[in-house]
N, C-alpha and C positions, 0 to 999 in steps of 0.2 A: 404801798403794798408791803406785806411781810416778806422777809428774805426767802423763807421757804415756800413762797408762792411763785418764785421765779426760777427759771431753769437756764443755765448757761450751756449753749450749744456750740461746740467747736469742732472744726474739721482739721485734723493734722495728719499728713501723710496718707490721705485717702480714707482715713477712719474717722467717722463722726461719733462724737460722744455727747450725751446730754446729762448734765449733773445739776441736781437741785442745790441752790445756795443754802448753806447751813444757817440756822438761826443766829449763830455767833457772829455773823457778818451783818446783822441788822443795823448796827450803828454806823458801820462803814458805808452801807448802802444809802443811808440817809444823808451822810456827810458828803459822799462822793459818788453818787449814782452813775454819773457819766463814765467813770473809770471802767465800769464793767463792759462798756462798749469797745474798749481798746483790745489790743493783742498783748501788749506789754504793760504791766502795772507796777509803778514804783510806789510802794507803800511807805509814806513818810511818817516818822514817829509822831509829829505834831505840826502845828501851824508854822512854827519856825522853819522847819525843813521844807514844807511846801512853799512858804514865802521865798526862801532862798532859791529853790528850784525855778519858780516862776520868774524871779528876778534875773535868772541866767538864760531864759529861753531865747532871747535875741542873740546873745553871745553864742549859744549852742548852734543856732542856725547859721550865723555868719561863718563859723568854723567849718561848716559842712556845705559850703557853696549855696547857701540860701535855703536849703531844705529844712522846713519847719519840723519841730519835734512831733507835732500832731500827725504829720504825714507818715511817720514811722509806726503809727498805731500805739504810741506810748501815752499813758495817762497817769496822773498823780492821784493817790488816795490818801486821805488823812487817817492815820492808824489809830489815833486816840491815846497817845502816851504809852503807858505800860501795857495796853492791849495790842500795840502794834505788832510785836513778834507773832502772837497767835493769829492775828488777822492776816499777816503775810503768809503764814503756813496754810491757812484755810483758802486763801486766794490761789496759792500755787496748786493746791489739791483740786481746784476746779479746772486746771489745765492752762492757766495763764502763765506766760513767762514773767516771773516775779522777782523783784528786788526789794530789799528793805533798807531805807536810809534813816539812820538814827544817830543821835549823839552818844557819847560814851561816859557820861558823868555818873551813871549808875548802872548796875548789872541788869541783864535781861532775866526773866523767869525761864525762857528757853535760850540755851546757849547757841553760839554761832554754828557749832558742829551739827547740832540737831536741826537747825533751820536749813543749813546747806544740804543735809541728807534729805530734807523735805522738798528740795528743789528751789530754795530761796537763796538768791545772791545777796549777801550781807555787806552793807557799806557803813562803816563806823569810823569815827575820828580816832586818831592816835592819842595817847596820853590821858585818857579819862576826863574829857572836857565836854562842855556843852557846845552846841553849834556856834553860838555867839562868841564864846571864848576862842574857838578854833579860828574863826574869821579874824578876830582881833590879833591873834598870835601870828597869823600867816600873811596878812596883806602887807604890801611894801610899806616901809616907814613913811614915805611921802603921802600915803593914802590914809594915814591915821587921822589927819585933820578932816578929811572927807567923811570918815565914819562919825567923828564927833559932830560935825556939822549936820549930818543926817539925824543924829539923835536929838540935837537941838531943834531941828526943823519939825520933827514929829512930836516931841514931848515938851519943848520949851527949855530955855537955859536953866531955870531954877530946878526943874525936876531932874534934868540931866546932871547938873552939878551935885544935887543931893545923892543921886545914885553913885556917882564917881567917888564922892566923899565917904562912902561906906568902906572903900579900900584906901583912899588917900584923903584923910580928914582935912588937911591944910590946903587942898587945891582951891585955886581962885581963877576966875575967868574961863573962857572956852577957847583958848588958844594953845595948841600943842607946843608951839615955840615958847610961849610963856611958861609952860610947865617945865620944859627943859631948862629954861633960865632959872627957874626956882629950885633946880637941883634934882628933879626927878629923872630917873633912868628910863630908857626906852622900854625895858622889861616891866618896870612898875606901871608905866602908862598903858602898855598893851594888856597887862593883867587887869587893871582897873577898868579899861574900856570894855573888855569882854564881859566882866561881871555886871557892869552897868547896862550894857546892851541887853543882857539876859533879863535883868530886873525891869527894864523899861519896855521890853517886848518889841524891840525895833523891827525884827524880821517877821513878826506875826501879822503883817499888814497886807498879805495877799500878793506880795511880789514887788517890793520897792527895789529899783535898780541900785546896786551897791556902789557904782562909780559916779563921781561928780560930773564927768563928761556927759553921760546920758541925761542927767538931770538938767544940765545947762542946755543940751540940745533940744529937750522938750520945751523948756521955758522960752527959747528963742524962736520956736516954731519950725525948726529945721528937721 
């Protein structure tokens, strides 16, 4: 159905409002129709941010005594890259509690102040980086090998090394310890892994868990 054929009906504080979806939300409706059945919508800039959020669903529930995210009425919507800020603004105008989750490697057409004034809570990384770069910069040092292993698992060793060599041309093997031995610094490794993870689209897979422990638990059947 076309977006403007649908009406969002919401009751807040005893007042019921019916608002027709704007045509501008047609793409979001097609990508994430189920999100409009929620109470809270997290508009993710793209598939990377959605994949990261889905990968953290289990952790989110464990930290809240087993209460699943869906039980809070929260849903994810794919914002479509540069269109995401406008989508978040339009979703908030329908009366949904709305947040925008985006990377910060390029500016928005709508600034954060404008979005906040429109009722959108803006979540962006510090330091002007992509989501993949932020992950590689922030995870513990001992988890770097797990990130590299994940990249190899999804894309193969050759493709992973080719992506890493865009930043570190002399890199050999897929062992972080070996890279240290070859004289690379932790900062160089983190920077290269972040850029390579972005290039190889590691987090665009619909929710791959980020930690090795979860992957091992699944493979062992526990």
